[in-house]
C-alpha positions in Angstrom: 3.1 17.3 14.1 3.1 15.8 17.6 0.5 13.2 18.4 -1.6 13.0 21.6 0.2 10.4 23.8 -3.0 8.3 24.3 -3.7 8.4 20.6 -0.2 7.2 19.9 -0.5 4.4 22.4 -3.8 3.2 20.8 -2.1 3.3 17.4 0.8 1.2 18.8 -1.7 -1.2 20.3 -3.4 -1.8 16.9 0.0 -2.5 15.3 1.0 -4.8 18.1 -2.3 -6.6 17.9 -1.8 -7.4 14.2 1.7 -8.8 15.0 0.3 -11.0 17.9 -2.5 -12.3 15.7 0.0 -13.0 12.9 2.2 -14.9 15.4 -0.8 -16.9 16.5 -1.7 -17.9 13.0 1.9 -18.8 12.1 2.8 -20.7 15.2 -0.4 -21.9 16.8 0.2 -20.2 20.2 -2.7 -19.0 22.3 -3.9 -15.4 22.5 -2.5 -15.2 26.0 0.9 -16.5 24.9 1.0 -14.2 21.9 0.3 -11.2 24.3 3.1 -12.3 26.7 5.5 -12.8 23.8 4.6 -9.3 22.4 5.3 -7.8 25.8 8.6 -9.6 26.1 9.7 -8.5 22.6 8.9 -4.8 23.4 10.9 -5.1 26.7 14.0 -6.2 24.6 13.7 -3.4 22.0 15.4 0.0 22.6 12.9 2.7 23.3 12.6 4.3 19.9 9.9 6.6 18.4 7.2 4.0 18.9 4.9 4.7 21.8 4.2 2.0 24.4 1.0 0.2 23.3 -2.2 0.7 25.2 -2.2 -2.7 26.9 -5.9 -2.7 27.5 -6.8 -2.0 23.8 -4.1 -4.5 22.7 -5.5 -7.3 25.0 -9.1 -6.5 24.1 -8.3 -6.6 20.3 -6.4 -9.8 20.4 -8.8 -11.6 22.7 -11.9 -10.2 20.8 -10.6 -11.1 17.4 -9.7 -14.6 18.6 -13.1 -15.2 20.2 -15.0 -13.8 17.2 -12.8 -14.9 14.2 -15.5 -16.9 12.5 -18.1 -14.1 12.7 -15.6 -11.5 11.7 -14.5 -13.6 8.7 -18.2 -13.9 7.6 -18.5 -10.1 7.8 -15.2 -9.5 5.9 -16.1 -12.1 3.2 -19.4 -10.3 2.7 -17.6 -7.0 2.2 -15.0 -8.4 -0.3 -15.7 -8.3 -4.0 -16.0 -11.2 -6.4 -15.4 -14.6 -5.0 -12.8 -13.4 -2.4 -13.2 -14.7 1.1 -11.4 -13.9 4.3 -9.7 -17.3 4.1 -8.1 -16.4 0.8 -6.4 -13.3 2.1 -2.8 -13.2 3.2 -2.3 -13.6 7.0 -1.3 -10.1 7.9 -4.1 -8.5 5.8 -6.6 -10.9 7.3 -5.4 -9.9 10.8 -5.8 -6.2 10.0 -9.3 -6.7 8.6 -10.4 -8.9 11.4 -9.1 -6.3 13.9 -10.7 -3.4 12.1 -14.0 -5.2 11.8 -13.8 -6.2 15.5 -13.2 -2.5 16.5 -16.1 -1.3 14.3 -18.4 -3.9 15.8 -17.5 -3.5 19.5 -15.8 -0.2 20.3 -18.5 2.4 19.5 -16.4 4.9 21.5 -14.0 5.0 18.5 -15.6 7.2 15.7 -16.0 5.3 12.4 -13.7 7.7 10.5 -10.9 7.4 13.1 -11.3 3.6 13.3 -11.0 3.1 9.5 -8.1 5.6 9.2 -6.2 3.9 12.0 -6.5 0.5 10.4 -5.5 1.9 7.0 -2.4 3.3 8.7 -1.6 -0.1 10.2 -1.9 -1.5 6.6 0.5 1.1 5.4 3.0 -0.1 8.0 3.0 -3.5 6.3 2.2 -2.8 2.7 3.2 -0.4 0.0 0.8 -1.7 -2.7 -3.0 -1.8 -3.0 -3.6 -3.4 0.4 -4.3 -0.2 2.4 -6.9 0.7 -0.2 -8.5 -2.7 0.2 -8.6 -2.2 4.0 -10.2 1.2 3.5 -12.9 -0.2 1.1 -13.7 -3.3 3.2 -13.9 -1.4 6.5 -16.0 1.4 4.9 -18.5 -1.3 3.6 -18.6 -2.9 7.0 -19.2 0.5 8.7 -22.3 1.0 6.5 -23.7 -2.2 7.9 -22.4 -2.1 11.5 -22.8 1.6 12.1 -25.5 2.9 9.7 -26.4 5.7 12.2 -22.8 7.1 12.0 -22.2 6.6 8.2 -25.6 8.0 7.3 -26.2 5.0 5.1 -27.5 1.5 5.5 -31.0 0.4 6.4 
């Protein structure tokens, strides 16, 4: 099944955003430095099956998540079960959830189902265990709050 090139580029941007956010958390570099490093890494890699990321979406996601991390963490913590908080999550999983929450909150042009599905796919790129299911559940709960008109739920 061949994917629409712009859809493939947005998917690649989401994956690259998680990598950049992870790098920022691990090394303390700025969002701008992480974006430059991401671009440099891609330039060195052979052109494989991966589409070139949509640079606009990549930049918006990394900058948006960086600017709103505290708010996003509050939203995520509220959607987690038990005494789990965003801070307790493993770094990559936190980056995926922050990015998905940011997109649900700010990019209304991305339909809710597409947004959740895309971030679950990103989770599958990093995890083979229960994590993609957690991403799905958390983003679904957030969508009910952030987009009640689209989910047909919420108040």
